[in-house]
C-alpha positions in Angstrom: 34.3 65.9 68.9 35.6 66.5 65.6 35.1 69.9 63.9 32.9 70.2 60.6 34.4 72.0 57.9 31.5 73.3 56.0 32.9 74.4 53.1 34.2 70.8 52.3 30.2 69.7 52.2 30.3 68.9 48.4 32.8 66.0 48.8 30.2 64.0 50.6 27.7 64.7 47.5 30.3 63.5 45.1 31.4 60.7 47.6 28.2 59.4 46.9 28.1 60.0 43.7 31.1 57.7 43.0 29.4 55.0 44.9 26.2 55.3 42.7 28.2 54.6 39.6 30.1 51.8 40.7 33.1 53.9 41.0 33.8 54.5 44.6 37.3 52.9 45.9 38.4 51.5 49.4 41.7 50.2 50.5 42.1 46.9 51.8 44.7 45.5 54.1 47.1 43.0 53.5 48.8 41.3 56.3 52.1 39.5 55.9 54.8 39.7 53.3 53.5 40.3 49.5 53.1 36.9 47.7 51.1 34.5 45.9 49.2 33.4 49.2 48.5 36.4 51.5 45.5 37.5 53.6 43.8 40.4 52.5 41.3 42.0 55.2 41.7 39.1 57.3 40.9 36.0 54.8 43.6 34.1 53.6 43.7 34.5 49.4 45.4 33.4 46.2 46.6 36.8 45.0 46.4 38.0 41.2 46.2 41.5 42.4 49.9 42.1 42.7 53.0 43.8 40.5 55.4 41.4 42.1 55.9 39.9 38.4 59.0 37.4 39.5 58.2 36.9 43.2 60.9 38.9 44.7 58.9 41.4 46.9 59.4 38.8 49.6 62.6 37.1 49.0 65.3 36.9 52.0 68.1 38.0 49.8 66.7 41.2 49.0 65.6 41.7 52.7 69.3 40.8 54.2 70.7 43.6 51.5 68.1 46.2 53.1 68.8 44.9 56.5 72.9 45.4 55.7 72.5 49.0 54.6 69.7 49.7 57.4 72.6 49.1 60.2 75.3 51.0 58.4 73.0 54.2 56.6 69.9 54.1 59.0 65.9 54.5 58.0 66.3 57.7 55.9 68.5 59.6 53.8 67.4 62.8 55.1 67.8 65.1 52.4 67.1 65.4 48.7 70.1 63.8 46.4 71.5 67.3 45.1 72.0 68.1 48.9 73.1 65.6 50.9 70.9 62.4 50.2 72.6 60.7 47.5 74.1 57.9 49.6 77.2 55.0 48.5 74.1 52.5 47.9 72.4 54.4 45.5 75.5 55.1 43.3 75.9 51.4 43.8 72.1 51.0 41.9 72.9 53.3 39.6 76.0 52.0 38.3 74.1 48.5 38.5 71.4 49.7 36.5 73.2 50.7 33.7 75.1 47.4 33.2 72.2 45.8 33.3 70.4 47.8 30.4 73.7 48.5 28.8 73.5 52.2 28.8 75.7 54.5 29.5 74.5 56.3 33.1 71.0 55.7 35.2 69.0 57.5 37.3 66.9 56.6 40.4 64.3 58.5 41.3 61.9 58.1 44.2 58.7 56.5 42.0 58.0 55.4 38.4 55.8 58.3 39.1 58.5 60.8 39.3 60.5 59.6 37.2 58.2 59.9 34.1 56.6 63.4 35.5 60.2 65.2 36.1 61.8 63.5 33.0 59.0 64.5 30.2 58.7 67.4 31.7 62.3 68.0 31.5 63.1 67.4 28.1 59.9 69.4 26.6 58.0 73.0 27.4 56.4 75.6 25.7 57.1 76.1 21.9 57.4 72.1 22.0 55.3 69.1 20.8 54.6 66.0 23.1 52.5 63.4 21.8 51.5 60.1 23.8 49.3 57.0 23.2 46.1 56.9 24.9 46.5 54.4 27.2 49.7 55.5 28.7 50.0 55.2 32.4 48.3 58.9 34.6 52.1 59.8 35.4 53.2 60.0 31.5 50.1 61.6 30.7 50.6 64.2 34.0 54.1 65.0 32.9 53.2 65.7 29.0 50.5 68.3 31.2 52.9 69.4 33.1 55.3 70.0 30.7 53.6 72.9 29.2 54.5 71.6 25.3 51.5 71.4 23.1 50.1 68.2 24.2 48.3 65.6 21.6 47.3 62.1 22.1 46.8 59.6 19.2 44.3 56.5 19.7 46.0 53.7 21.1 48.5 51.8 19.3 47.2 53.6 16.1 50.4 55.2 14.1 49.0 56.1 11.3 47.1 58.5 13.7 50.7 59.4 15.2 51.7 60.1 11.6 49.4 62.5 11.0 50.2 64.1 14.2 53.9 64.4 13.0 53.3 65.7 10.0 53.0 68.9 11.6 55.7 68.5 14.0 58.3 70.6 12.2 56.8 74.0 13.0 57.9 73.1 16.5 61.3 73.7 18.7 61.4 70.1 19.6 58.9 67.1 19.5 58.8 64.0 22.0 56.6 60.7 21.9 56.1 59.0 24.8 54.7 55.3 25.0 54.6 52.6 27.8 56.0 49.7 26.2 53.7 46.7 28.1 50.4 48.4 29.1 49.4 48.4 32.3 46.2 47.5 32.1 45.6 45.9 28.8 48.6 44.1 28.3 49.7 44.3 25.2 52.6 45.5 23.7 53.4 49.0 22.0 54.6 48.8 18.2 57.7 50.1 18.9 59.5 49.3 15.4 56.8 51.6 13.8 57.2 54.1 16.9 60.9 54.1 16.2 60.7 54.3 12.6 58.3 57.6 13.0 60.4 58.7 15.6 64.0 58.6 13.0 61.5 59.9 9.9 60.9 63.2 11.4 63.3 63.7 13.9 61.6 63.1 17.1 62.8 61.9 20.5 61.2 58.8 21.7 60.4 58.1 25.6 59.5 54.6 26.6 58.3 53.5 30.0 59.4 49.6 30.6 57.5 49.7 33.9 55.8 46.4 33.6 58.6 44.9 30.8 61.3 45.5 33.0 62.6 42.1 34.5 60.1 40.1 32.2 60.6 40.6 28.6 63.6 40.7 26.5 66.7 37.6 27.0 68.1 39.7 29.6 65.0 40.7 31.2 65.7 44.4 30.0 62.3 44.9 27.9 60.3 45.3 25.0 62.9 47.4 23.9 65.6 44.7 24.2 62.7 42.1 22.9 62.7 44.0 19.4 66.5 45.0 19.3 66.2 48.6 19.3 68.2 49.4 22.5 70.3 51.9 19.9 67.0 53.7 18.5 65.2 54.4 21.9 66.6 57.7 23.4 65.0 57.8 26.5 64.1 54.7 28.5 62.2 54.8 32.1 61.4 51.8 34.3 60.5 51.2 38.0 62.1 48.8 41.2 58.4 48.5 42.3 57.4 45.7 40.4 59.3 42.7 39.0 62.2 44.0 41.0 60.1 43.7 44.2 61.3 47.1 45.8 59.9 50.6 45.6 61.3 53.5 43.1 61.8 54.4 39.7 64.7 55.1 37.3 65.9 56.4 33.8 68.6 55.2 31.7 70.6 56.6 28.6 73.3 58.9 27.7 75.3 60.1 30.4 74.4 63.3 29.1 70.5 62.7 29.3 71.1 62.0 33.0 73.7 64.6 33.5 70.4 67.1 32.3 68.1 65.5 34.4 69.7 66.0 37.6 69.7 69.9 36.7 66.5 69.6 35.6 63.9 66.9 36.7 62.1 68.8 39.3 60.7 65.7 40.6 64.2 64.8 41.3 65.7 67.8 42.4 63.1 68.4 44.9 62.3 64.6 46.8 64.2 63.2 49.3 66.3 60.5 48.0 64.9 57.1 48.4 66.0 55.4 51.7 69.2 53.4 51.4 67.7 50.3 52.4 65.7 50.4 49.6 68.2 51.3 47.1 70.5 48.3 48.3 67.2 45.8 47.8 67.0 46.9 44.4 70.8 46.6 43.8 70.3 43.0 44.8 67.4 42.2 42.8 68.8 43.5 39.7 71.5 40.8 40.4 68.9 38.1 40.9 67.0 39.3 37.7 70.7 38.9 35.3 71.4 35.6 37.0 68.0 33.4 37.6 66.5 33.8 33.9 64.5 31.2 35.0 61.8 32.9 36.6 60.5 35.4 33.6 60.7 32.1 31.1 58.3 30.1 34.3 56.1 33.1 34.1 55.5 33.9 30.5 54.8 30.4 29.7 52.3 29.9 32.6 50.9 33.3 31.0 50.6 31.6 28.1 48.9 29.0 28.7 46.6 30.8 31.1 45.8 33.1 28.2 44.7 30.1 26.0 42.5 28.8 29.2 40.6 31.9 29.6 39.9 32.6 25.7 38.4 28.7 25.3 36.1 29.6 28.3 34.9 32.7 26.9 36.4 35.4 28.5 37.4 38.9 26.2 40.8 39.3 27.3 41.5 42.0 24.8 44.9 42.1 23.1 46.7 41.1 26.2 49.9 39.0 25.3 52.1 39.2 28.1 51.4 38.1 32.2 48.7 41.1 32.4 45.3 39.5 31.4 42.1 41.5 31.7 38.8 40.0 31.5 36.8 42.9 30.2 33.1 42.8 31.6 31.9 46.1 30.8 30.0 48.0 33.2 31.7 48.9 36.4 28.9 47.4 38.7 29.8 44.0 36.7 33.6 43.8 37.4 33.1 44.6 41.4 30.4 41.7 41.5 32.5 39.5 40.0 35.8 40.4 41.9 33.8 39.4 45.4 32.3 36.4 44.0 36.1 34.9 43.4 37.0 37.1 47.0 34.7 34.7 48.2 35.9 31.7 46.6 39.4 32.7 47.9 40.5 34.3 44.9 41.8 38.0 45.0 41.1 39.8 41.5 41.2 43.3 41.7 38.3 45.3 39.7 39.5 48.2 37.4 36.9 50.8 36.6 37.2 54.2 35.0 39.3 56.7 35.2 41.9 53.6 35.5 40.5 52.4 32.0 38.3 53.8 29.3 34.7 54.2 30.2 32.7 50.7 29.3 35.9 48.9 29.8 36.1 47.7 33.4 37.6 44.6 33.7 39.4 42.2 36.3 43.1 42.5 36.3 45.1 39.2 36.3 48.6 40.2 37.2 50.2 36.6 36.7 53.6 35.8 38.6 56.3 33.6 38.6 55.5 32.3 42.1 52.5 31.2 40.9 52.2 27.2 40.6 49.7 25.1 38.1 47.4 24.6 41.5 46.9 28.5 42.0 45.9 29.0 38.1 43.8 26.0 38.7 42.2 27.5 41.7 41.5 31.0 39.4 40.1 29.3 36.6 37.7 27.0 38.7 36.6 30.1 40.8 35.9 31.7 37.3 33.8 28.9 35.9 32.0 28.7 39.3 31.0 32.5 39.3 30.1 32.7 35.6 
């Protein structure tokens, strides 16, 4: 018998409330490697719910790099990077990231969440101002709150509202603007040229999170900052190893002084055990593949353009998506879960996204297209959506 903790009785009531609102979440079990076709809860499906944008998560070259590091270094780092957890594979990965991003230095963190929270809180604090897009990822918003700086939010991509906030920034010691570049639920782009202009005009620092753009956008895959030619005007760039690079972890790139400051002041970096060396080795291999195989991102973006056109012609509301992330906005949470279940019965997995991941009334199915999806996979998605109606 399990002991019943009566002080937590309220949790059952709250879980029931979430279920009634269509907001209760549960986990699905995936068996086999991450890929375009996998088993979810024992059912073979075409997977449109993965952030493995370049199809590298199951690449044997990454596995080989991880195995080699595993033999040499073992499974765990055993300590934080500032004690004894920083290995030659972490150093290799940081050097390869800096070369790829064309920056002086790079810093690797255990997750993209840790990179965002730690960097924001290391750059501003009490007496400072931090300003965020309303649709930024939770990790950026949490970093803003934890920084203890005055925190302001502007409506999604509203540059006039941002400027109104910036006009009052001269009363603060420092000002930081934070934004995703490619928004993870909307699939649209931040207006980076306008953001860079406002940051310059009001002497603000500009921090961008390229999590969903790294490896995919830009001539060399460095993200939206490269796409717009703004690499010399964005002070702080953050990315992730867990999406197009097929691994796990986060990183920050920029000047050497920025990285030195984060090593000394970013608490999630200082107080977390370093990522396992095999993961760092696999991520370093992934960067090499991204640089040498640009056809992956070209194919992905071509497929995404065609899919967005097809969905729009069918009458689906895809919002302002301009990328490989395509929301099917259906409004109420229950509508999203019902539609997702209909698709799953037809062998197509597209996850329902509900508040708080999206605003109230904006529940959707989030299609994540990858370079490994074939024309046939996309055709089956279209057929399933047509049948579901």
